[in-house]
Z-matrix of the N, CA and C atoms (Angstrom, degrees):
N
C 1 1.429
C 2 1.530 1 108.30
N 3 1.328 2 116.14 1 129.04
C 4 1.440 3 121.23 2 178.38
C 5 1.523 4 109.58 3 -91.58
N 6 1.282 5 115.77 4 124.58
C 7 1.489 6 119.70 5 179.52
C 8 1.529 7 108.52 6 -116.16
N 9 1.299 8 117.30 7 140.85
C 10 1.460 9 118.70 8 178.14
C 11 1.522 10 111.56 9 -71.71
N 12 1.289 11 116.05 10 149.89
C 13 1.457 12 122.67 11 172.44
C 14 1.493 13 106.17 12 -91.56
N 15 1.336 14 116.69 13 122.13
C 16 1.461 15 119.86 14 -178.44
C 17 1.511 16 110.45 15 -124.73
N 18 1.278 17 116.47 16 158.20
C 19 1.452 18 122.87 17 176.85
C 20 1.527 19 109.58 18 -129.08
N 21 1.298 20 116.15 19 133.08
C 22 1.455 21 120.83 20 177.72
C 23 1.537 22 106.88 21 -98.67
N 24 1.310 23 116.29 22 123.35
C 25 1.438 24 121.10 23 176.28
C 26 1.506 25 109.14 24 -103.68
N 27 1.316 26 116.68 25 133.90
C 28 1.476 27 121.43 26 177.50
C 29 1.509 28 108.37 27 -117.52
N 30 1.300 29 115.76 28 135.06
C 31 1.473 30 120.44 29 172.75
C 32 1.514 31 108.74 30 -83.14
N 33 1.299 32 117.26 31 129.48
C 34 1.460 33 120.51 32 179.58
C 35 1.512 34 108.35 33 -135.62
N 36 1.303 35 116.09 34 127.63
C 37 1.457 36 119.75 35 -179.68
C 38 1.528 37 109.21 36 -76.63
N 39 1.288 38 114.48 37 170.71
C 40 1.465 39 120.93 38 -179.87
C 41 1.512 40 112.38 39 -57.78
N 42 1.339 41 116.44 40 -33.33
C 43 1.451 42 119.29 41 -178.64
C 44 1.528 43 112.60 42 -85.34
N 45 1.351 44 117.31 43 6.53
C 46 1.459 45 119.88 44 173.75
C 47 1.504 46 114.98 45 93.11
N 48 1.318 47 118.15 46 -0.64
C 49 1.442 48 121.47 47 179.87
C 50 1.500 49 110.72 48 -76.45
N 51 1.321 50 118.59 49 121.69
C 52 1.437 51 121.90 50 177.26
C 53 1.525 52 105.87 51 -78.44
N 54 1.322 53 114.90 52 135.81
C 55 1.478 54 119.79 53 -173.81
C 56 1.517 55 110.30 54 -129.05
N 57 1.308 56 115.42 55 150.16
C 58 1.464 57 119.47 56 174.24
C 59 1.549 58 110.38 57 -99.61
N 60 1.313 59 115.98 58 11.18
C 61 1.468 60 119.92 59 177.32
C 62 1.509 61 110.61 60 175.46
N 63 1.338 62 116.18 61 -174.81
C 64 1.444 63 120.18 62 -172.95
C 65 1.530 64 114.09 63 -102.63
N 66 1.323 65 118.56 64 12.02
C 67 1.456 66 118.89 65 175.90
C 68 1.506 67 110.74 66 -121.71
N 69 1.340 68 115.67 67 162.22
C 70 1.460 69 120.38 68 179.82
C 71 1.532 70 112.35 69 -65.92
N 72 1.330 71 117.57 70 -19.39
C 73 1.469 72 121.67 71 178.76
C 74 1.532 73 111.03 72 -70.59
N 75 1.322 74 117.36 73 -22.91
C 76 1.453 75 121.60 74 -179.70
C 77 1.527 76 107.84 75 -99.86
N 78 1.309 77 118.13 76 123.27
C 79 1.436 78 123.03 77 -175.09
C 80 1.507 79 109.64 78 -138.14
N 81 1.322 80 118.06 79 120.10
C 82 1.466 81 121.03 80 -176.79
C 83 1.518 82 111.68 81 -59.01
N 84 1.340 83 118.51 82 -39.19
C 85 1.456 84 120.44 83 -179.23
C 86 1.518 85 112.20 84 -62.64
N 87 1.306 86 117.49 85 -29.34
C 88 1.468 87 121.62 86 179.05
C 89 1.541 88 111.41 87 -92.79
N 90 1.319 89 116.93 88 -37.54
C 91 1.468 90 121.44 89 -174.17
C 92 1.524 91 112.91 90 -79.26
N 93 1.335 92 117.81 91 -44.77
C 94 1.474 93 119.98 92 -172.09
C 95 1.524 94 111.43 93 -66.80
N 96 1.341 95 118.76 94 -29.82
C 97 1.459 96 120.16 95 179.85
C 98 1.518 97 113.28 96 -72.55
N 99 1.336 98 116.95 97 -5.79
C 100 1.477 99 121.26 98 178.42
C 101 1.540 100 112.54 99 -105.02
N 102 1.311 101 117.75 100 -5.89
C 103 1.457 102 121.18 101 -174.20
C 104 1.534 103 110.14 102 -95.79
N 105 1.330 104 116.14 103 118.67
C 106 1.467 105 120.27 104 178.03
C 107 1.502 106 109.00 105 -60.76
N 108 1.356 107 117.07 106 136.15
C 109 1.415 108 122.71 107 -178.71
C 110 1.498 109 112.71 108 94.08
N 111 1.339 110 116.95 109 -23.43
C 112 1.475 111 121.21 110 178.04
C 113 1.521 112 108.09 111 -103.54
N 114 1.322 113 116.21 112 -45.71
C 115 1.478 114 120.81 113 -174.24
C 116 1.522 115 112.06 114 -61.23
N 117 1.323 116 117.86 115 -29.61
C 118 1.476 117 119.91 116 -178.75
C 119 1.530 118 112.79 117 -67.37
N 120 1.310 119 117.71 118 -28.61
C 121 1.465 120 120.64 119 -177.84
C 122 1.504 121 115.03 120 -109.43
N 123 1.316 122 116.23 121 5.16
C 124 1.446 123 120.65 122 -175.93
C 125 1.519 124 113.40 123 -61.77
N 126 1.358 125 115.89 124 -34.23
C 127 1.455 126 119.21 125 178.90
C 128 1.533 127 112.18 126 -60.09
N 129 1.330 128 116.80 127 -30.08
C 130 1.465 129 120.90 128 179.86
C 131 1.512 130 109.95 129 -65.03
N 132 1.316 131 117.66 130 -39.38
C 133 1.465 132 122.02 131 177.94
C 134 1.524 133 110.16 132 -62.24
N 135 1.330 134 116.60 133 -48.34
C 136 1.463 135 119.78 134 -177.12
C 137 1.525 136 110.92 135 -65.05
N 138 1.350 137 117.76 136 -39.18
C 139 1.475 138 120.00 137 177.83
C 140 1.516 139 110.77 138 -65.19
N 141 1.307 140 117.62 139 -41.93
C 142 1.469 141 121.46 140 179.13
C 143 1.503 142 111.09 141 -65.95
N 144 1.340 143 116.98 142 -41.64
C 145 1.464 144 121.88 143 178.31
C 146 1.514 145 111.35 144 -58.81
N 147 1.335 146 118.30 145 -43.52
C 148 1.473 147 121.99 146 -178.73
C 149 1.512 148 112.42 147 -71.94
N 150 1.326 149 117.66 148 -26.57
C 151 1.461 150 120.78 149 -176.46
C 152 1.536 151 113.17 150 -90.09
N 153 1.326 152 118.59 151 -17.43
C 154 1.454 153 119.75 152 -173.24
C 155 1.511 154 115.26 153 -113.72
N 156 1.299 155 117.93 154 -25.85
C 157 1.466 156 119.98 155 -175.12
C 158 1.532 157 110.65 156 -90.37
N 159 1.322 158 116.27 157 123.54
C 160 1.469 159 120.89 158 176.62
C 161 1.524 160 110.46 159 -89.88
N 162 1.352 161 116.58 160 -26.03
C 163 1.447 162 122.37 161 179.50
C 164 1.521 163 108.81 162 -127.12
N 165 1.314 164 115.50 163 143.61
C 166 1.462 165 121.80 164 174.43
C 167 1.511 166 108.25 165 -125.33
N 168 1.336 167 116.58 166 115.70
C 169 1.461 168 121.19 167 177.81
C 170 1.518 169 106.33 168 -99.22
N 171 1.329 170 115.38 169 125.88
C 172 1.431 171 119.09 170 -177.06
C 173 1.525 172 109.92 171 -150.31
N 174 1.330 173 116.96 172 -178.33
C 175 1.442 174 120.59 173 -179.33
C 176 1.521 175 109.15 174 -119.21
N 177 1.328 176 115.12 175 157.48
C 178 1.451 177 120.24 176 175.30
C 179 1.508 178 112.45 177 -62.10
N 180 1.322 179 115.45 178 -32.48
C 181 1.464 180 121.58 179 178.02
C 182 1.524 181 111.55 180 -62.32
N 183 1.337 182 116.73 181 -44.32
C 184 1.464 183 120.38 182 178.32
C 185 1.528 184 111.07 183 -67.56
N 186 1.336 185 117.49 184 -41.35
C 187 1.461 186 120.40 185 178.25
C 188 1.529 187 110.82 186 -61.65
N 189 1.345 188 117.63 187 -41.49
C 190 1.449 189 120.01 188 176.86
C 191 1.520 190 109.94 189 -66.00
N 192 1.308 191 117.53 190 -38.03
C 193 1.460 192 122.27 191 -178.41
C 194 1.535 193 111.80 192 -64.22
N 195 1.336 194 117.39 193 -33.91
C 196 1.471 195 119.34 194 178.97
C 197 1.520 196 111.56 195 -85.83
N 198 1.344 197 116.76 196 0.45
C 199 1.472 198 120.28 197 168.30
C 200 1.496 199 117.17 198 95.59
N 201 1.342 200 120.49 199 20.34
C 202 1.473 201 120.12 200 -176.84
C 203 1.546 202 111.41 201 -67.07
N 204 1.330 203 117.63 202 -25.98
C 205 1.469 204 120.41 203 179.98
C 206 1.529 205 112.86 204 -72.38
N 207 1.323 206 117.80 205 -16.41
C 208 1.444 207 121.76 206 -174.56
C 209 1.517 208 114.90 207 -118.91
N 210 1.306 209 118.72 208 3.13
C 211 1.471 210 121.23 209 -175.10
C 212 1.525 211 110.70 210 -66.95
N 213 1.312 212 116.03 211 139.62
C 214 1.472 213 122.25 212 179.57
C 215 1.508 214 111.06 213 -93.50
N 216 1.352 215 117.88 214 -33.58
C 217 1.465 216 122.32 215 -178.06
C 218 1.520 217 109.50 216 -119.12
N 219 1.290 218 115.86 217 147.13
C 220 1.466 219 121.11 218 179.80
C 221 1.502 220 110.29 219 -75.09
N 222 1.308 221 115.92 220 145.72
C 223 1.463 222 125.87 221 174.93
C 224 1.510 223 108.41 222 -76.21
N 225 1.304 224 117.24 223 155.58
C 226 1.469 225 120.80 224 175.83
C 227 1.499 226 109.95 225 -59.42
N 228 1.338 227 119.02 226 133.56
C 229 1.478 228 122.34 227 -174.13
C 230 1.514 229 111.17 228 -68.36
N 231 1.317 230 115.94 229 137.48
C 232 1.464 231 123.86 230 176.01
C 233 1.520 232 106.52 231 -114.89
N 234 1.315 233 117.04 232 94.69
C 235 1.469 234 121.16 233 -173.05
C 236 1.537 235 113.79 234 -71.81
N 237 1.344 236 116.80 235 -28.42
C 238 1.445 237 119.61 236 -171.84
C 239 1.532 238 114.06 237 -83.62
N 240 1.325 239 117.40 238 -11.64
C 241 1.469 240 120.46 239 -176.32
C 242 1.532 241 109.64 240 -97.85
N 243 1.330 242 115.12 241 132.28
C 244 1.463 243 121.25 242 172.78
C 245 1.525 244 106.50 243 -103.24
N 246 1.331 245 116.90 244 124.65
C 247 1.450 246 122.16 245 179.27
C 248 1.509 247 109.07 246 -95.70
N 249 1.320 248 116.48 247 132.80
C 250 1.464 249 123.78 248 170.10
C 251 1.514 250 105.79 249 -117.82
N 252 1.329 251 115.38 250 114.77
C 253 1.479 252 120.24 251 -175.78
C 254 1.526 253 107.97 252 -117.69
N 255 1.328 254 114.82 253 125.27
C 256 1.458 255 121.36 254 176.33
C 257 1.527 256 107.08 255 -101.08
N 258 1.343 257 115.18 256 121.48
C 259 1.456 258 120.00 257 -175.70
C 260 1.530 259 107.61 258 -131.26
N 261 1.348 260 116.91 259 97.32
C 262 1.441 261 119.94 260 -177.13
C 263 1.507 262 114.45 261 -84.46
N 264 1.324 263 117.20 262 -8.36
C 265 1.454 264 122.81 263 173.29
C 266 1.531 265 105.44 264 -134.94
N 267 1.294 266 117.84 265 163.17
C 268 1.473 267 116.78 266 -177.35
C 269 1.528 268 112.86 267 -76.65
N 270 1.336 269 115.85 268 72.99
C 271 1.453 270 120.93 269 176.74
C 272 1.536 271 110.87 270 -78.30
N 273 1.309 272 116.71 271 -32.62
C 274 1.448 273 121.01 272 -178.37
C 275 1.519 274 109.15 273 -94.41
N 276 1.328 275 116.59 274 134.44
C 277 1.457 276 119.49 275 173.54
C 278 1.530 277 108.89 276 -101.98
N 279 1.324 278 117.06 277 -177.38
C 280 1.469 279 120.52 278 -178.30
C 281 1.526 280 112.87 279 -59.72
N 282 1.332 281 116.01 280 -40.39
C 283 1.476 282 120.34 281 179.56
C 284 1.528 283 110.63 282 -64.45
N 285 1.310 284 116.10 283 -39.14
C 286 1.474 285 120.98 284 179.88
C 287 1.516 286 111.95 285 -65.58
N 288 1.321 287 116.59 286 -43.41
C 289 1.470 288 120.69 287 177.56
C 290 1.499 289 110.76 288 -64.66
N 291 1.321 290 116.81 289 -42.52
C 292 1.467 291 121.19 290 177.87
C 293 1.509 292 110.79 291 -60.88
N 294 1.342 293 117.05 292 -42.30
C 295 1.461 294 121.22 293 179.58
C 296 1.539 295 110.27 294 -62.52
N 297 1.314 296 117.02 295 -46.33
C 298 1.491 297 119.63 296 -178.95
C 299 1.519 298 110.03 297 -64.94
N 300 1.348 299 118.67 298 -38.84
C 301 1.455 300 121.51 299 177.90
C 302 1.521 301 112.58 300 -60.11
N 303 1.338 302 117.02 301 -35.31
C 304 1.473 303 120.30 302 176.89
C 305 1.518 304 112.37 303 -79.90
N 306 1.311 305 117.20 304 -12.40
C 307 1.465 306 121.85 305 -174.30
C 308 1.532 307 111.75 306 -93.16
N 309 1.331 308 118.52 307 -41.07
C 310 1.462 309 122.25 308 -170.00
C 311 1.510 310 111.71 309 -112.37
N 312 1.352 311 115.60 310 162.95
C 313 1.451 312 121.11 311 179.34
C 314 1.517 313 113.03 312 -70.17
N 315 1.309 314 117.21 313 -50.19
C 316 1.452 315 122.52 314 177.97
C 317 1.524 316 108.97 315 -134.35
N 318 1.318 317 116.65 316 147.77
C 319 1.457 318 121.97 317 -177.36
C 320 1.529 319 109.78 318 -136.05
N 321 1.324 320 115.78 319 131.06
C 322 1.442 321 123.82 320 172.65
C 323 1.520 322 106.64 321 -122.37
N 324 1.348 323 117.61 322 123.30
C 325 1.438 324 122.27 323 174.99
C 326 1.501 325 107.86 324 -111.73
N 327 1.320 326 115.64 325 120.72
C 328 1.463 327 122.36 326 179.49
C 329 1.525 328 106.42 327 -106.08
N 330 1.350 329 113.72 328 122.86
C 331 1.455 330 119.02 329 -173.69
C 332 1.538 331 109.10 330 -145.79
N 333 1.313 332 114.91 331 152.68
C 334 1.464 333 118.74 332 176.13
C 335 1.522 334 110.74 333 -142.06
N 336 1.307 335 119.35 334 31.29
C 337 1.459 336 120.50 335 177.98
C 338 1.501 337 110.86 336 -99.67
């Protein structure tokens, strides 16, 4: 049986956010879970990400976009991951910072506003 050789390309921003496009309207976390053939294996990506990454570099804008400022319940704590969040504008509010502090082992917020 002849099978094609294929390559999957993923767009990833400098802060490590995987994207399904170049605008804020396109979001991998929202889009990939709706795509047949991708959504079935998405849990494997998230499991691997949590087990292999010791550091997570992200932005306050991305954290706000995934809803940390509005969460009602805390996420299960991930002690082994150190978050480094760059927030050049006040994207994170007090509730968001509190949520992230309860979520990760160590947190560094780099800001200049």
